[in-house]
VEXDREN-2710 file (C-alpha; in Angstrom, 1 decimal):
% VEXDREN-2710
k/r/px/py/pz
1/MET/164.0/-32.4/-31.3
2/GLU/163.0/-32.7/-34.9
3/GLU/166.4/-31.5/-36.0
4/GLU/168.2/-34.1/-33.9
5/LYS/166.0/-36.9/-35.5
6/LYS/167.0/-35.6/-38.9
7/GLN/170.7/-35.5/-38.0
8/VAL/170.5/-39.0/-36.5
9/VAL/168.9/-40.4/-39.7
10/GLU/171.7/-38.7/-41.8
11/ILE/174.4/-40.1/-39.5
12/VAL/173.0/-43.6/-39.6
13/LYS/173.0/-43.4/-43.4
14/PHE/176.6/-42.2/-43.5
15/VAL/177.8/-44.8/-41.0
16/GLU/176.1/-47.7/-42.7
17/LYS/177.6/-46.6/-46.0
18/ASP/181.1/-46.2/-44.5
19/PHE/181.0/-49.7/-43.0
20/LEU/179.9/-51.4/-46.2
21/ILE/181.9/-54.5/-46.9
22/SER/180.0/-55.6/-50.0
23/ASP/177.2/-54.2/-52.1
24/ASN/174.4/-54.6/-49.5
25/ASN/176.3/-55.8/-46.4
26/SER/177.3/-53.3/-43.8
27/LEU/179.1/-54.1/-40.6
28/ILE/177.0/-51.5/-38.9
29/PRO/173.5/-51.8/-40.5
30/SER/170.9/-49.1/-40.4
31/THR/168.7/-48.9/-37.4
32/ASP/165.6/-46.9/-36.5
33/LEU/166.9/-44.7/-33.6
34/PHE/166.0/-41.1/-33.3
35/SER/168.3/-39.7/-30.7
36/LEU/172.0/-39.3/-30.7
37/GLU/172.3/-40.9/-27.3
38/GLU/170.5/-44.1/-28.4
39/TYR/172.6/-44.2/-31.6
40/LYS/175.8/-43.8/-29.6
41/LYS/174.8/-46.9/-27.5
42/TYR/173.9/-48.9/-30.6
43/LEU/177.2/-47.9/-32.3
44/THR/179.2/-48.6/-29.2
45/GLU/177.9/-52.2/-29.0
46/LYS/178.7/-52.8/-32.7
47/LEU/182.2/-51.3/-32.3
48/LYS/182.9/-53.7/-29.3
49/ILE/182.3/-56.6/-31.6
50/LEU/184.4/-55.2/-34.4
51/LEU/187.3/-54.5/-32.1
52/ASP/187.3/-58.1/-31.0
53/GLU/186.5/-59.8/-34.3
54/LYS/187.5/-57.5/-37.2
55/PHE/190.1/-55.1/-35.8
56/ASP/192.0/-54.6/-39.1
57/THR/188.8/-53.9/-41.0
58/LEU/187.7/-51.4/-38.4
59/VAL/191.0/-49.5/-38.5
60/ASN/190.8/-49.3/-42.4
61/ILE/187.2/-48.0/-42.1
62/LEU/188.2/-45.4/-39.5
63/TYR/190.9/-44.2/-41.8
64/ARG/188.4/-44.0/-44.7
65/ILE/186.0/-42.0/-42.5
66/ASP/188.9/-39.7/-41.8
67/ILE/189.2/-40.0/-38.0
68/SER/192.3/-38.3/-36.9
69/GLU/195.3/-40.6/-36.7
70/LYS/196.6/-38.8/-33.6
71/LYS/193.2/-39.3/-31.8
72/LEU/193.2/-43.0/-32.7
73/SER/196.8/-43.4/-31.5
74/ARG/196.1/-41.8/-28.2
75/LEU/192.9/-43.9/-27.8
76/PHE/194.5/-47.2/-28.6
77/SER/197.6/-46.5/-26.5
78/GLY/195.6/-45.7/-23.4
79/ASN/195.2/-48.0/-20.4
80/ASN/191.4/-48.1/-20.3
81/ARG/190.5/-50.6/-23.1
82/ASP/186.8/-50.7/-21.9
83/SER/186.3/-47.1/-22.9
84/ILE/187.5/-47.5/-26.5
85/PRO/184.2/-48.5/-28.2
86/ALA/182.3/-45.5/-26.6
87/SER/185.2/-43.1/-27.5
88/LEU/185.2/-44.5/-31.1
89/ALA/181.4/-44.0/-31.4
90/ASN/181.8/-40.4/-30.3
91/MET/184.6/-39.8/-32.8
92/ILE/182.6/-41.3/-35.6
93/ILE/179.5/-39.3/-34.8
94/ASP/181.5/-36.1/-34.4
95/ARG/183.1/-36.6/-37.7
96/GLN/179.8/-37.4/-39.5
97/LEU/178.3/-34.2/-37.9
98/GLU/181.2/-32.2/-39.2
99/LYS/180.7/-33.7/-42.7
100/LEU/177.0/-32.8/-42.5
101/ARG/177.8/-29.2/-41.4
102/LEU/180.4/-28.8/-44.2
103/ARG/178.0/-30.1/-46.9
104/LYS/175.3/-27.7/-45.7
105/LEU/177.7/-24.8/-45.9
106/TYR/178.9/-25.9/-49.3
107/LYS/175.3/-26.1/-50.6
108/GLU/174.6/-22.6/-49.2
109/GLY/177.7/-21.3/-51.0
110/LYS/179.5/-20.4/-47.8
111/LEU/182.5/-22.5/-48.5
END
């Protein structure tokens, strides 16, 4: 459980930084959530707003985060538009977890 809290704190920092639009202004500000499930819900709600109001900005940020273009194409070409925010939240969290894992391996000299 403690490891999950640590991961969530790291993911929240990454996401807030990735969604910065100016020095101290993030489209997805930090929040004090300590489980991945809670954070997925929070992120999903924020992504719903961005999809409706700042779609181009969102797509640019997803590219910067390095979300697979194939995955995004499949997601946006699908019929179920209501599931897009939750799917995006999962993709963002998965990508951030992968970055954390790779950084840890690099620090340990295993890469």
